[in-house]
N, C-alpha and C positions, 0 to 999 in steps of 0.2 A: 382555098382549103388549107394550103400549106401554112398560111399565116395563123390559122386557128389550131392546126395540129401541133406546131412547135411549142406554143405556150402550154398546151395540154400535157405534152410529154414532160416538159420541165416541171409542171405541177405534180405529176405522178411520181417522177423521180424524187422530188423533195419529200413527198408524203411517205414513200418507202424508206427513205433515209431516216426520217424522224421516227418512223415505227421501229426500224432496226436499232436506233439509238436508245429508245425507251426500253426495249426488251433486252438489250445487252446488259450483262452484269456490271456493276460499278468496278472501277479499277482498284478500289481499296475500301476501307471502312468509311462509313458516313455517320456523322452526328446529326440526327434528324431534328432533335429538339432538346432544349435544356430547360428544366423546370426548377424554379427557385423562389424563395420569398425575397422581398426587397430589403428587409432589415432584421437584425438579430441582436440579442443582448450580448454584452461582453462575457466571454467564457461559456456561452451557451452553444448549443448544437446548430450549426448551419448545414442543412442537408440539401444536396443537389440531386435531382433525379434526371437521368440521361436516357433518351431514346436513341439507340445505336443500331445501325445495320452493319454487321461484320461477319467475317468467316472464322469460326473457331469450333473446336470439338469440346474443349473443357473450359468453361467460363471462369473457373477458379485458378487456372494456370496462367500466370503472367507471361510465360513463354509462348502461349497460344494467343492470348489477347491481353494487352497491357493498357490499362486506363490510368492516366496520371494527370493530376491538376497542379498548376503552379499558382499559388495565391500570393498576392503582393499587398503588404500592409501599407497604410498611409506613410509610414516612416521609410518605406522602400525595402524592408526586409522581406525575403521570399521564403515560402514554405512549399515543399514538394509533398503532395498528399495523394496516395494511391486510391483508386476507386475499387469497388468490390461488387460482386454479383450476389443478389439476394432474391430468392424466389418467394412467392406467397401472394403478392398483390402488386398492382401497378407496374411501372417500369422497373425492370430487374436491376439496372445498373445505377449505383449511387456513389456519392461522395459525401463524407462527413468531415466537418472541420470546426474547430473551436478558436475563434479569433481572440487575440490578446491585446488589441489596441482599438480604441474607439475611432470612428471616422469612416471614410469611404474606402472600401477594399475593392480590388479587382482580381480577376482570375481568368485563366484559359484552361481548356481541357484538351489533352492529346490522347488519341486512340491509335494504338499500333497493333497490327496483326501481320500475318505472313505475306499479304499482298501489298502492304504499304502502311502509311499512317496519315492521320488527318488532325488538324488543329482547329479548335473552335474559335469563333470571334471572341473578343474580350468582353467579359460580363462584369458587372459591378453590384455591390450591395453595401448597405450602411450598417455600422456597428455602433450601438448606443451603450452608455454606461449602465451598469447593473449592480445588484447587491452581491454578486458572486465574487469569490476571492481567487478562483482559478485552481488549477491542478496542484498536486503536492510535488515538492522538489526538495533536494538537500539544501539546508541552510548554509549561509556563508561560514558559520563556525564549524561546519563539517561534522557536527554531533547531533543536530536536531533537524526537524523538518519544518517547512513553511509552505504557504500557498504562493502561487505565482505573483500575486500583488504584494508579497512580503508579510502578510498576516501569519503569525506563528501558528503552528499546528502541533498538538500533542495527541497521539492516538489513544482512544479509550474504547476497547471493544473485545472481540473474541472470534473464534471460528464459527461460521454459520454454513452448514452443508445442506445440500438439497435445494428444493425450489424456494426461492425467496418470495415472501408474500407481503402485501401492504400491511396487514394486521401485525405480523411479527416485527416488521421494521418500525412500526409506530410504537410498539412496546419497547423495543430496544432504544429508540430515540428518547422515550420518556425516562429511561434509566441512565441517560447520559452518554450512550454509545454514539461515537462518530466514525467508527470504522468496523467493517466485518472482513474476515478472511474466508474465501470461498473456493473450494475445489470443484472443477467442472467435469462433466462427462466429455471425453475427447470428441472433437468435431468430426474426426475421421472415424467411421465405424465399419464393421464388416459389410453393412448394406451399401454404404457409399463407396467404399474402397479408399485406398491411400490417394491423397490429392484432391478429394472432393469432400465437401463439408455438409454435415447434417443440418438442414435449415431449421428443424424444430429445436435442436439444441441451441443454435445461434439465436433464434427468436426468444428463448428463455433468458439468454444472456442479455439481449436487448432490453427485455422487461426488467431484469435486475438493475441494470444501470439507470434506466429511466426512473424506477422507484427510488433508488438511492440518490439520484440527482435532485429529485423533488424534496428529499429530506436532509440534504447536505450531509449524507453519510458516504464515506469513501470505501473502496474495495481493494483488498489485496487479492489479486486474481491468480490462483494456483494453476499453472499451465499443465504440469505433469504431476499427477498424484502417483505415488510410488507403485501402487498396486497394478496400474495399467502397464507398467514396465517390468512386472514380476511374473515369472513363470514357475518358480520353485521356492522363492524366499518367503519365510514366515508362515505360509500356508493359510488356509481358510479364506476369509474375505480379502486378505492381502494379495491374493493371486487373481489378476484379471487380464493377463496377457492374452488369454484365449479370446478376448473380445477386441483385441487391438489389431487392426488390419496391417500394421507394420510387420506382422509375422509372415506376410506374403513376400517380403523383400529382405528380411534379416532375422537372425535368431535373437532372442531376448538378450542373451549375454553379449551380443555384438552391436546392440543398438547405438551405443555411444560412439563407436568407431566406424560405423557403416557410412560410407560416402553417399550411397544411394539414399539411405534414410535421411541424411542431412539435407540433400537437395529438396526433398519433400518438406522437411521441417522449415527451411527458409521460406517457402511459399506459405506454409501454415502461419508462421510468425508475421509475415507481411499481411495476411488476412486479419489477424488479430489487430494489428496496428491500423489497418484501413477501416475496420468496422467499429472498433471500440477505443482506439487510441485517442480520439477526440474528447472523451468524457472527462469532465472535471472530477468525476467520482472514481476514476481509475487512479489508485494511489500507488500500487506496487505490481510489477511483473514478478510474481512468485514463481521462479523458474521450475523448481522441483522440490517436492516435499519428501524428506527422508530418502535421500538418494541411495543410502546403503541398504534400503529395502528392495533393491532391484537386482536382477540377474547381471546387468551390465557392471555392477559394482562387485558383487559377491563372487561370481564365477567368470566374469569377464576381465576387466582391467580397471581397478579403482583409480589409478592415475589418469587413465583416459577419461573416466567419468568426471574427474575434476576439471580436466581440460575442456570437456564438452560443456560444463557449466559456464566456463569463461567464454566459450565460443557463442553460446546463446546470449550471454550478457553483451558481448561485443556486437552481435547482430542488432540488438535493440539500441545500443548506443549509436550505431551507425545509421539506422533506418527509422527509428522512432523520432519524429520531429518534435514531439512534446517532451522527450527525455525523461519519461517516467522512471523512477528508481527500480532497481532489481534486487532480489534476494533469493536465497535457497537454503535448504537445511539438510542436516543429517539427523538421525533419530536421537532420542533423548537420554541415553545412558551417560554415565560419567566419562567413559572412555570414547564415546562417539563424538570425536572432534573433527570438524570439517574445515581444515586449514585452507584448502584450495578455494572453497566456497566463500569463507570469510574474506579472503584476500581478493577474490575476483569481483564479487558483486558490490553494488552501491551500499547496501545495508547488510551488516553481519547478522545473520539469523540463527541464533542458537536455540536448540530444543532442550528442555529439561523435563524428564519424568523421574520422580524421586525414588521409585522402587526399582529402577533399571540401573543399578550400580551405585546408588547413593547410600551413604551410611545411616539410614534410618533404623530405629530400633526393631529388632526381630524377637524381642522377648514377649511381646503381647501385652505388657503392662507398662504404664508410664513410670511408676515408682521405681522399677528396676532398671530403667534405661539410664545409661551414663549421661546422655544429653537429651533434653526434651525434644520430641519430634518436631515441634514448631520451630525450635531454634535451628535444628539441622536443616529444616526446610528453607527458611529465609537466608541462612548463611550459604547454602548451596547456590541459590540465585545470585546473591551478592558476589560470591567468589567467581562464578562463571562470567557474569556481566563485567566485573572488574577486569578479569583477564583479557577478555575480548576488547573492551574499551581501551585498555592500555596498549594492547599489541597491534591493533589494526587501524586506529586513527579515523574511524568512521562511525556513523550511527549504529546502535546496537538494539536488537529486539530479541525477545524470547518468542520464536516463531511457532512454537507449539508446546503445550504443557497441560497439566491438570488431569482431567478425567478421573480415573480411580486408581492410578498407579501411585498411591500414597498410603501413609499409615492410617489416616482416617477415611471412613467411608462417606461418600456424598450424603448429605442430610444430617450428619453428626455436627454438633457444635464445633468440634475440632477442625472439621473440613472447612466450615465457614471462616474460622479464625485463620486457617492456613491460606485460603484464597485472599482474604483481606491483607495478610502480611505480604504475600507475593506481589500484590498490586503496589504496595508502598515501598518495599525494599527495592523493587526494580526501578521505580522512579528515583529513589534516593541514591542509586548507584550509577545513574547516567543513561538508562534506557530511554529511547525516544517514543515508545508506545507501551501501553500495558501489555503484559504477556498474552499471547494468543491462546486463550483457554479453549480446550477441546471438550465439548462443542455445544452449541445451542441445541438443546433437546430437553424433553420432559424430565429426563433423569438428572440433568444438571441445572436447570433454570432456577430452582429455588435457592441456589447458591451463586451460580455464575452470572445470573441476570438479577441483580438486586440493587438496593440503594448504595451498596459499596462502590459500584461503578459511577453512580451519580455523584457521590461524595468526592472521589478522586478527580472527576471531571471538573467540579467546582474549584478544586485546588489548582489543577493544571491550567484552567482558563485564566487564572489570576496572575500567571507568570509568563513572561515573553521568552520562552526557552530559546527560540531561534535568534534572538537579539543578544544573547549572552556572549561575552568575549573572554578569552583566556581561561577557559574552563579547566578545572582540575578537581581531583578528589580532596576532601578535607576530613581530618580526623574528628570524630564526635564520640564522646563517652557519656555513660550514665551508670550509676552503681548497679551491679548485678544484672545488667541488661546489655543491650547492644545499640550502637548508634552508627548512622551512615549519613554522609552529606556530600554535596557538590558545591563548588565555589566558582563564581565568576568575578569580574572586576568590581561590580557594584552590588552583587546579591549572592547570598548563600542560602541554600535550602537543605533540609534534611529530615530525618525520621529517627525516633528512638523507640525502643520496645523492650519489654520484659515478658517473656512467654509464661512465666509462672505466677505473676501478680500484676498489679497496676504500676504506673509510673508517677502517680500523684505524689507531689511533695519532693520528688527526686531532683537532684541538681544535675544539669546538663552542661558539659564543657565542650566548646567548639574551639579547636586549636588553629594556629597559623592565620589569625585574622588581622588584616591591616589595621593600623591605628585609626581610631575615629569613633563616631557615634553611629548607632544603628537603630532602626525601628524593628523591634521584635514582634513578630506576629505568630501566635500559636494556633494550630488548626486541629480541631477536634475531629479525628478521622472517622469515628463511628457515627457522629452526628452530621458531619459535613458542613461545619461552620467555623469561621475564625472567632477566636476569643478576643478579649480586650487587648489592644496594643500597648506597648510601653517602650521607653527608650533605654538602651543599654550602651555601655562604653567598653572598649577594648582595654584590658589590663594585662600587661606582660604578654601581649600577643594572643590572649585568650578572651573569649566571651563566655561568661557563666550566667545561667539563669535557672530558676526553680520552676518546675511544672506546677501549676496551681492545684490546690486541693479543692475541688468543686463540691461543696456541701449540698445536701438536700435542701431545696427551697420550696415552701408552700406545699409540702407533701409530694413533690415531684423529684424523681431521681435525677441526679446531676453528676454522673460518674465519668471521670476522664478516661478510664479504661487502661488496658495494658500497653498502649502506644499513643504517640502524638507526633504530629509533623510541625515543622517550624520554618519560618522565613526570617532572615536577617537582611534587611534592606538598608544599605549604607546611606547615611544622610550627608549629602555633599553641601558643605557650607559655601554659600555664595559670598565672594569677597565684597566688602563694603567699599564702594567707589565714591570718593569724595570729589564733588565737582570742583573744577579749578576756580580760584577766586578771580573775580572780574577786576581788571586793572582800572585804577582811577584815572580819569581823564585830566 
């Protein structure tokens, strides 16, 4: 009997031990499964779904649970990519990554919480070549933008607020638009509280990026729209602090200097990077729109507000592995200058609203005005872009403009002419994108979304702005009108205009041109086509040419109009190499 009893006791003891082991909680987090595809296109979204068992109270707080992946490229370069929590369907934990090298990649995932951490086994996936050019970055010439693969990018677009739809994006793309600027409802709401993110808002942003990626349209994503940080400033719809849960931890006027608010912001910006940083359609982190429309600027500390802008910029420079550019703005009056913002961010974003301090006519009639409103308009843009371009040594944009803060009303011929001129003068004075017109809407779309955008897109697509070297401003004149131009080592481009009449038959002079021959290409800005090319030569450091008079042909109008753009492409003579004579044997 004893021989039978002992083995039975041993078996019972082992069974109890196994049962206790199964029911005991794990010593730390567990990665139960990793779901992925085996291959993805270059610059496309590689998404990993994670089944995780862990102990946490707030899945959005990396101090509570931290999910971080290390991706290793075929070249050996490593990327640190944070994971994020997403509710709605399937496994809630995800990683999103956009690879920038073809070949076999590998990665590991680390999950850390208060009981410890766990590392996944190494996983791999393949990246194949694609048609995509990759995300936007600052070009080597520090003045323009380019894609990751070096393809030049010049932005043509406008503000688009509200829910982005397939139909509207298709319309914009047909008009030449390759970027939109969009301000979003804050992820943190009174319902979620600070530190937790509304998943319906996040899902809408997911949809926007997916729709834009499909159409190769990029997004300037406005993180803080001024009204959500305003309790008293400007009034009306400009006040939305009442819907901001940060009111639970700080006063509106103290938002920029609140250390507690900053701790939550760091986690918020990390979530932005984790969930949307991968997207090749993310062009710019637009940190704040009209910072002087917030209580933290007006009744708090404007110096601190400027320092906060740099603080947010620095966070993205340190933590965004894709290094998306940053920008931010102050509102659009003549005196509303945002030195700290222009100095701190990657792109200097100036706003211009012509009725907010600019010297447009107040007489109500054009004839009595000292200067034509159209001339005041384009010289305002030229002056402000020139000042910022010269003083800050970085790309320049007009980050908000238009609407109806102008002499002409939307729908009037003068408003169309003003919008047209603003597009071209910004280009000809060094801007790296067309002005961010406010905004895509029924009131504005007959003007702001028209063939004018398509025309300037055709022109900008023909020039490799990001490849230009030794850029500088060049003097351009035309009788009784105005000229603007930019010059690089081998190419000069510009625009001439007369707001009162046409420029047909006028002589254009471009100064400080290096000696040599040039191919002159004139661009009909209203029709969106290049005219016949011809060769011109520098004389006494100048190039002069006449704008053609396009006469009516076959009963069809052929009018050059009040302005024209030009390109002077330097002809580099190849030296004649004479082959050496063969020696006689």
